[in-house]
N, C-alpha and C positions, 0 to 999 in steps of 0.2 A: 743679801742685803747690808750694807752696814748697819749698826745701831746707833743712838743718836747719841751727843757726848755732852753729860752732866757735871756739874762743879759742886758740890758740898759746901755749906759754906766756910768751914774749918778749910778749906782749898782755896778758897778768895783769900781771906784771910791771911792764908799762907804767902801768897801770892802778893800781895800788898806789905808785909812783912820784911821779905826779901828784896823788892824795891825801896821800902824805905833807910834799911839796913844797907844796901847796896849805892844807895842817892846819897847818903853821907859821904862820900867820895867822891863818887861818879855818876851823875846824871842817867849820861850815856851809855855807862856800863853798865845801871840798874835796869834802863831799859832792853840794852841786848840782853840781857841775861833770863829776863821776865818776858822778852818776844821768843826767845830760843826755848823757853818751858812751855809755853804758851801753843806752840807753832808744832814741840812733839807729841803733846797731848791731843793736838788736833791727827796725828797720822794712828790714833788707837784704832776709833771705833769701824775701822776698813779693815784694821788686821790686830784684831782685840790679843790672840797669844804672841804680839811683838817682844813685851817685855818677860823678863824672867818672873815665877813665883817669888814671892817677899821671904827668904827663907827664915826669919823668927814666925811664919804663920806659917808656910806650908800647904797652902789651900792654893788650888790649883784656879780658881776664878780671883785669887787678888793676887795681882802684878805688880811692878813696877818697871817705868822706864828711866833713865837718866838722860840728865840733860846740865850742862856743867857737872859741878858737883851734887845737883839734887836731883832726892830720888821721887820721882812722880806717881805716888800710890793709887793704882787704880784700880775696881771690881767689877766684874764684869757682870752682869746683870739680864737678864732676858731683853728687855728692851733698849737699853742704853747700858753705857760705859761712863760709871760715875767714880770723877777725880776726887779720892777721898784724904789726900793729903801732898803738900809738898815741901819735901824734908830733907835740910842737908845731911850729904852721906856719912856726917859724923856722930848725926844726931842717935842715940838710942827711939827706937822703935815703941816702947815699950808705954807709952803716954797716949798714944793713938791707938793703940791697938783697940779698944773695944771699941771706937767709933769707926774703925776702916772693918773689921771683923762682921759688925752687925747693921740693923739697920736703923742706925741713929742719923748718918745722914739726909740732907736733904734732896730732894728727887726733883 
């Protein structure tokens, strides 16, 4: 049985920030990108190991899936898949690591 999908407050803020940033130039493209990110995230509960292990962390329970140039970073938990962060591929993961590794995220 597939786990349920949860989003941390930080990941929701990430999506909103992405939409705002892209939307300055194109509302259509902002909607397209954010929709694709959400659709990609929605596939994860059925296939939790579809994403690769996040190289900077190296834990099998913390993975990432790409949508456009964005990293959807998620944590596999016993009852849910938690989307911990959505960051641009060019950004450093370091500021997010504590949030992603530990139980800081809301459920």
